[in-house]
PAZAPA-4460 file (N, C-alpha, C; in steps of 0.05 Angstrom, whole numbers, plus 32768, in hexadecimal, padded with zeros to 4 digits):
% residues 176
    n_x    n_y    n_z   ca_x   ca_y   ca_z    c_x    c_y    c_z   seq   type   mol
   8680   89E6   8117   867F   89D8   8137   8697   89C3   8141     1      X     A
   8690   89AC   812D   869B   8993   8132   86BB   8996   8130     2      X     A
   86C3   89A6   8120   86DA   89AE   8114   86EC   89BE   812A     3      X     A
   86E0   89C7   8134   86E9   89D8   8149   86E7   89C7   815D     4      X     A
   86DD   89B7   816A   86E3   899F   8180   86FC   8991   817B     5      X     A
   86FA   898A   8162   8715   897F   815C   8730   8989   815E     6      X     A
   872D   899C   815E   8743   89B2   815C   874E   89BE   8176     7      X     A
   873C   89C4   8184   8742   89C6   81A2   874E   89B5   81AE     8      X     A
   8745   8998   81B0   874E   897E   81BC   876B   8978   81B2     9      X     A
   8774   8981   819A   8788   8978   8191   8781   895C   8180    10      X     A
   876B   895F   8172   8762   8946   8166   875B   892B   8177    11      X     A
   8758   8934   818D   8751   891E   8196   8730   8912   8195    12      X     A
   8727   8905   81A4   870C   88FA   819F   86FF   8909   81B4    13      X     A
   86DA   8907   81AD   86CF   8912   81C4   86D0   8902   81DC    14      X     A
   86D3   88E9   81D7   86D5   88DA   81ED   86F4   88D7   81FE    15      X     A
   8708   88EA   81F5   871A   88F0   8203   8717   88FD   8217    16      X     A
   8706   8917   820B   8703   8931   8217   86F1   892D   8231    17      X     A
   86DB   8914   8233   86CF   8915   8249   86DD   890C   825D    18      X     A
   86EF   88F8   8259   86FF   88EC   826E   8710   8907   827B    19      X     A
   871F   8913   826D   872D   892A   8274   8721   893F   828E    20      X     A
   872C   8942   82A3   8724   8953   82B9   8723   896C   82A9    21      X     A
   870D   8981   82AF   870B   899A   82A2   871D   89B0   82B6    22      X     A
   872C   89BF   82B3   873A   89CD   82C1   8733   89ED   82C4    23      X     A
   8728   89F7   82DD   871F   8A08   82E1   872A   8A1B   82E6    24      X     A
   873F   8A1D   82EE   8754   8A2F   82F2   8763   8A3A   82DA    25      X     A
   8761   8A32   82C3   8763   8A40   82B2   8757   8A46   8297    26      X     A
   8752   8A57   8284   873C   8A4C   8278   8745   8A4B   825C    27      X     A
   8731   8A3E   824B   873B   8A2D   8231   8742   8A3E   821E    28      X     A
   8759   8A33   820F   8773   8A3E   81FB   8757   8A51   81E5    29      X     A
   8760   8A6E   81EA   8758   8A7E   81DC   8747   8A8F   81EC    30      X     A
   8746   8A8E   81FF   872F   8A9E   820E   8738   8AAB   8224    31      X     A
   8735   8AC4   822F   873B   8AD1   8247   872A   8AC9   825C    32      X     A
   8730   8AC5   8279   8719   8AC3   8288   870E   8ADF   828F    33      X     A
   86F9   8AE0   8296   86E3   8AF3   82A3   86E9   8AFE   82BE    34      X     A
   86E4   8B17   82BE   86EC   8B1B   82D5   86DA   8B10   82F4    35      X     A
   86C3   8B02   82E4   86BA   8AF5   82F8   86C8   8ADE   8304    36      X     A
   86CD   8AD1   82F5   86E2   8AB9   82F2   86F8   8AC0   8300    37      X     A
   8708   8AD4   82FD   871B   8AE0   830A   8717   8AE1   8322    38      X     A
   8703   8AF1   832B   86F9   8AF6   8341   86F0   8ADC   835B    39      X     A
   86ED   8AC6   8347   86E5   8AB5   8359   86F5   8AA1   835D    40      X     A
   870A   8A9E   834B   872C   8A92   8354   8738   8AA1   8364    41      X     A
   873A   8AB5   8366   8741   8ACA   837B   872E   8AC4   839A    42      X     A
   871C   8AC0   839A   8710   8ABE   83AF   870A   8AA1   83B4    43      X     A
   870A   8A93   83AB   870F   8A71   83AE   872A   8A6D   83C2    44      X     A
   8747   8A78   83B0   8763   8A70   83BC   8760   8A83   83D1    45      X     A
   8752   8A9B   83D3   8757   8AA8   83EF   8740   8A9C   8405    46      X     A
   8727   8A8F   8403   871B   8A76   8412   8731   8A61   841A    47      X     A
   8741   8A52   8402   874D   8A3B   8407   875E   8A42   841D    48      X     A
   876C   8A5E   841B   8785   8A5D   8429   877A   8A5E   844B    49      X     A
   8763   8A75   844A   8755   8A7C   8466   8758   8A5E   8471    50      X     A
   8749   8A48   8462   8741   8A27   846E   8759   8A1D   8475    51      X     A
   876C   8A22   8466   8785   8A1B   8469   8792   8A1F   8483    52      X     A
   8793   8A3B   848B   879E   8A47   84A7   8783   8A3D   84B9    53      X     A
   8770   8A44   84B7   875E   8A37   84C7   8764   8A1A   84D5    54      X     A
   8765   8A08   84C6   876B   89E7   84C9   8787   89E8   84D1    55      X     A
   8791   89ED   84CC   87BA   89F1   84D6   87AB   89F9   84F3    56      X     A
   87A6   8A15   84F8   879B   8A1C   8515   878D   8A07   8529    57      X     A
   877D   8A02   851F   876D   89ED   852A   8776   89D5   852C    58      X     A
   8787   89CB   851F   879C   89B7   8521   87A9   89BB   853A    59      X     A
   87BF   89D2   8533   87CF   89D6   8548   87B7   89DD   856E    60      X     A
   87AE   89E6   8567   879A   89E9   857F   8790   89C4   858F    61      X     A
   8789   89B8   8576   877F   899B   858C   879B   8994   858C    62      X     A
   87AB   8990   8577   87CC   897E   8588   87D0   8990   859F    63      X     A
   87D1   89AB   85A4   87DC   89B8   85C2   87BF   89A9   85D5    64      X     A
   87A6   89A6   85CD   879C   899C   85E7   879C   8982   85E8    65      X     A
   87A1   896B   85D7   87AB   8954   85E0   87BC   8952   85E8    66      X     A
   87D9   8963   85EB   87F0   895E   85F0   87E4   8968   8616    67      X     A
   87D0   897A   861A   87D0   897F   8631   87C2   896B   863D    68      X     A
   87AA   8961   8633   87A1   894B   863C   87B0   8929   863A    69      X     A
   87C3   8928   8634   87D9   8916   8631   87EB   891D   8647    70      X     A
   87F3   8937   8653   87FE   893C   866B   87F2   893C   867D    71      X     A
   87D2   8947   8685   87C2   893C   8696   87C1   8927   86A1    72      X     A
   87C4   8910   868A   87BF   88F0   8691   87D8   88EC   8699    73      X     A
   87E9   88F2   8690   8806   88E0   8698   880A   88F2   86B8    74      X     A
   87FB   8905   86C6   8805   8916   86DF   87FE   8901   86F0    75      X     A
   87D5   8900   86E7   87C7   88F6   86F6   87D3   88D6   86F6    76      X     A
   87D6   88CA   86EB   87E0   88AB   86E9   87FF   88AD   86FD    77      X     A
   880A   88BE   8702   8818   88BF   8710   8816   88C9   8723    78      X     A
   8803   88D6   872F   87FA   88DA   8748   87EE   88C5   8750    79      X     A
   87DC   88B4   8740   87D3   889A   8749   87E5   8885   8747    80      X     A
   87FD   8882   8746   8809   8878   8749   8813   887C   875F    81      X     A
   8824   8897   876A   882E   8898   8786   881C   8898   8795    82      X     A
   87FD   8899   8795   87F1   8897   87A5   87EE   8874   87B5    83      X     A
   87F1   886F   879C   87F1   884B   879C   8804   883F   87AE    84      X     A
   8819   884B   87A4   8836   8843   87BA   8836   8849   87CD    85      X     A
   882A   885F   87D7   882C   8867   87EF   8817   8851   87FE    86      X     A
   8803   884E   87F0   87EE   8843   8804   87FA   8823   880C    87      X     A
   8802   8817   87F4   8813   87FB   87F1   8827   8800   8810    88      X     A
   883A   8817   8817   8849   8816   8826   8838   8813   883B    89      X     A
   8825   882E   8840   881E   882C   885F   880F   880D   8861    90      X     A
   8805   8800   884F   87FA   87EC   8854   880A   87D2   8863    91      X     A
   8827   87DA   8853   8839   87C1   885A   883C   87C8   8880    92      X     A
   8844   87E1   8879   8848   87EE   889C   8830   87DF   88AA    93      X     A
   881A   87E4   88A3   8809   87DF   88B6   8809   87C0   88B5    94      X     A
   880A   87B5   88A6   880D   8795   88A5   8827   878E   88BE    95      X     A
   8842   879F   88BC   8853   8796   88CD   8842   8798   88ED    96      X     A
   883F   87A9   88ED   8834   87B5   8901   8826   87A0   8914    97      X     A
   880C   8797   88FB   87FC   8783   890D   8800   8773   890E    98      X     A
   8817   875D   8903   8823   874B   88FF   883D   874E   891C    99      X     A
   8847   875D   891E   8857   8767   893C   8840   8767   8958   100      X     A
   8825   8779   8959   8810   8774   8967   8805   8753   896B   101      X     A
   8809   8751   895E   87FA   872F   895A   880F   8721   8969   102      X     A
   8830   8722   896C   883B   8713   8972   883A   8712   8992   103      X     A
   883A   872C   8996   883A   8734   89AF   8828   872C   89BB   104      X     A
   880B   8732   89B4   87F8   8723   89BF   87F3   8705   89C2   105      X     A
   87FD   86F8   89AE   8801   86DB   89B7   8815   86CD   89C4   106      X     A
   882B   86DF   89C0   883D   86E0   89D9   8833   86E0   89F2   107      X     A
   8825   86F4   89F7   8812   8700   8A12   87FD   86EA   8A1D   108      X     A
   87F9   86DD   8A08   87DE   86CA   8A0E   87EA   86B6   8A18   109      X     A
   8803   86AA   8A05   8813   868F   8A0A   881E   8697   8A34   110      X     A
   8825   86A8   8A32   8831   86AA   8A4C   881C   86A5   8A5F   111      X     A
   8809   86B4   8A65   87F3   86B4   8A74   87E7   8696   8A76   112      X     A
   87E0   868D   8A60   87D9   8674   8A5F   87E8   8668   8A6C   113      X     A
   8803   8662   8A66   881A   8654   8A74   8813   8658   8A92   114      X     A
   8814   866A   8A9D   8814   8676   8AB6   87F8   866B   8AC1   115      X     A
   87DD   866C   8AB3   87CB   8661   8AC6   87C9   8641   8AC3   116      X     A
   87D1   8636   8AAD   87D3   8618   8AA3   87E9   860D   8ACB   117      X     A
   8803   8626   8AC8   8811   861D   8ADD   8805   8620   8AFD   118      X     A
   87F4   8636   8B00   87E2   863C   8B0C   87CC   861A   8B21   119      X     A
   87C2   8619   8B03   87A7   8605   8B07   87B6   85E5   8B0F   120      X     A
   87D1   85E2   8B01   87DD   85CC   8B02   87E7   85C5   8B27   121      X     A
   87EE   85DC   8B2F   8802   85E9   8B4D   87DE   85E3   8B61   122      X     A
   87CA   85E2   8B5A   87B2   85E9   8B62   87B2   85C5   8B73   123      X     A
   87A4   85C8   8B90   879E   85B3   8B99   8787   85B4   8BA5   124      X     A
   8774   85A6   8BA2   8757   85A2   8BA9   875A   85AB   8BCB   125      X     A
   874C   85B6   8BDB   874D   85BA   8BF4   8763   85CA   8BFE   126      X     A
   877A   85D5   8BF0   8789   85E3   8BF9   8787   8600   8BF3   127      X     A
   8781   860F   8C07   8779   862B   8C04   8789   8640   8BFE   128      X     A
   87A8   8637   8C01   87BF   8646   8BFA   87C5   8641   8BDC   129      X     A
   87C0   8633   8BD3   87C6   862C   8BB0   87B1   8635   8BA3   130      X     A
   879B   863A   8BAF   8783   864D   8B9F   8786   8660   8B9E   131      X     A
   8799   8668   8BB2   8799   868E   8BB3   87B2   8690   8BA3   132      X     A
   87C5   867D   8BA0   87DD   8686   8B94   87F0   8689   8BA1   133      X     A
   87F3   8687   8BC1   8807   868E   8BD1   881D   8676   8BD5   134      X     A
   8810   865F   8BD0   8822   8644   8BCD   8838   864D   8BB4   135      X     A
   8853   8640   8BBA   8861   863E   8B9C   885D   8623   8B92   136      X     A
   885C   861F   8B7B   885A   860A   8B72   887D   85F2   8B76   137      X     A
   886E   85D6   8B78   8888   85CC   8B7C   88A3   85CF   8B67   138      X     A
   88B2   85C5   8B70   88D3   85CC   8B63   88CD   85C1   8B43   139      X     A
   88C1   859E   8B49   88BC   8594   8B34   88AC   85A5   8B19   140      X     A
   889D   85B3   8B22   8885   85C2   8B17   889A   85D7   8B05   141      X     A
   88A5   85EA   8B15   88B7   8605   8B0C   88C5   85F4   8AF4   142      X     A
   88D3   85E3   8AF0   88E8   85DE   8AEB   88D6   85D3   8AC9   143      X     A
   88BF   85CA   8ACF   88B1   85BF   8ABA   88B0   85D0   8AA5   144      X     A
   88A7   85EB   8AAA   88B0   85FF   8A91   8894   8607   8A8D   145      X     A
   8877   8608   8A9E   8861   8615   8A9D   885F   862F   8AA1   146      X     A
   8873   8641   8AAC   8874   865A   8AA4   888C   8661   8A98   147      X     A
   889A   864B   8A8F   88B2   8657   8A77   88A8   8660   8A5B   148      X     A
   88AD   866B   8A4D   88A9   8674   8A2B   88A1   865E   8A24   149      X     A
   888F   8668   8A0E   888C   864E   89FA   88A4   8643   89E8   150      X     A
   88A8   862C   89E4   88C1   861E   89D7   88C6   8632   89C0   151      X     A
   88DD   8633   89BB   88E6   8651   89AD   88E5   866B   89AB   152      X     A
   88E3   866E   89C1   88E1   8685   89CE   88EC   8692   89E0   153      X     A
   88F8   86A7   89DF   890B   86A8   89FB   88F8   86B0   8A13   154      X     A
   88FF   86AD   8A33   88E7   86C2   8A3E   88ED   86E1   8A3A   155      X     A
   88CA   86EA   8A3A   88D3   8709   8A3D   88D4   8715   8A53   156      X     A
   88DC   870A   8A6A   88DE   871C   8A87   88BD   872A   8A87   157      X     A
   88A9   8724   8A78   888A   8735   8A81   8885   8728   8AA0   158      X     A
   8887   870E   8A9F   887E   870D   8AC5   888C   8715   8ADA   159      X     A
   8887   8720   8AEA   888B   8736   8AFF   888F   871C   8B17   160      X     A
   88A0   8721   8B2D   88A7   870D   8B45   888F   86FD   8B4F   161      X     A
   8879   8716   8B4E   8865   870D   8B5D   8853   86FB   8B53   162      X     A
   884F   86F7   8B3D   8845   86E2   8B29   8831   86FE   8B15   163      X     A
   8834   870E   8B14   8820   8722   8AFF   8832   8727   8AEB   164      X     A
   8823   8727   8AD7   8828   872C   8AB6   8826   8744   8AB9   165      X     A
   8839   874F   8AAB   8838   8767   8A9D   882F   8768   8A7D   166      X     A
   8828   876D   8A70   881C   8769   8A50   882B   8785   8A49   167      X     A
   8832   8785   8A33   8843   8799   8A1A   8829   87A0   8A11   168      X     A
   882B   87BE   8A09   881D   87CE   8A05   8822   87CC   89E4   169      X     A
   8804   87C3   89D6   880D   87C4   89B0   881A   87E1   89B1   170      X     A
   8827   87DE   898C   882F   87F2   8987   8819   8806   8976   171      X     A
   8804   87FE   8976   87F4   8816   896C   87E2   8827   8985   172      X     A
   87EB   8822   8999   87DD   882B   89B9   87F2   8841   89B9   173      X     A
   87ED   885F   89BF   8801   886E   89CB   880E   8866   89E8   174      X     A
   8827   8869   89EA   882C   8864   8A05   8836   8880   8A15   175      X     A
   8821   8885   8A19   8824   88A0   8A2D   8828   88BE   8A29   176      X     A
***
């Protein structure tokens, strides 16, 4: 038997034979595979091909699913970005309207304040006509600019001849 082992391995020692992997797909030299081995190999090849086919199908499905998720994520991100840009635009517009309304309010308050200060300066103790506003202010006071627009602003023409002040309607209030 020792002779038989050395002949099969081509004169190699048994230590070298132990290191070589045995090939299950071919029979040792001089032997023919039995039908059970042939059937097992055939079945193994069939199972392996099935597994490779299933793996390829599953991989393709996973890639398609991942592509769908990425597409949905991009569409969601685009939608969020568009809504954000619209919100920024609306906030800027609202800021402009609020700033405009604040300027109108400030201008109206300054005009009313100037008118009231002028009336107070023109009032004399014991003078009944000046308390009711029926007496015109002396010429020096009219020229002093008590009823004039604040410095740096043009007169708005909002004061009526009777001394009543017409206020402007803010932008956010519908005008009729």
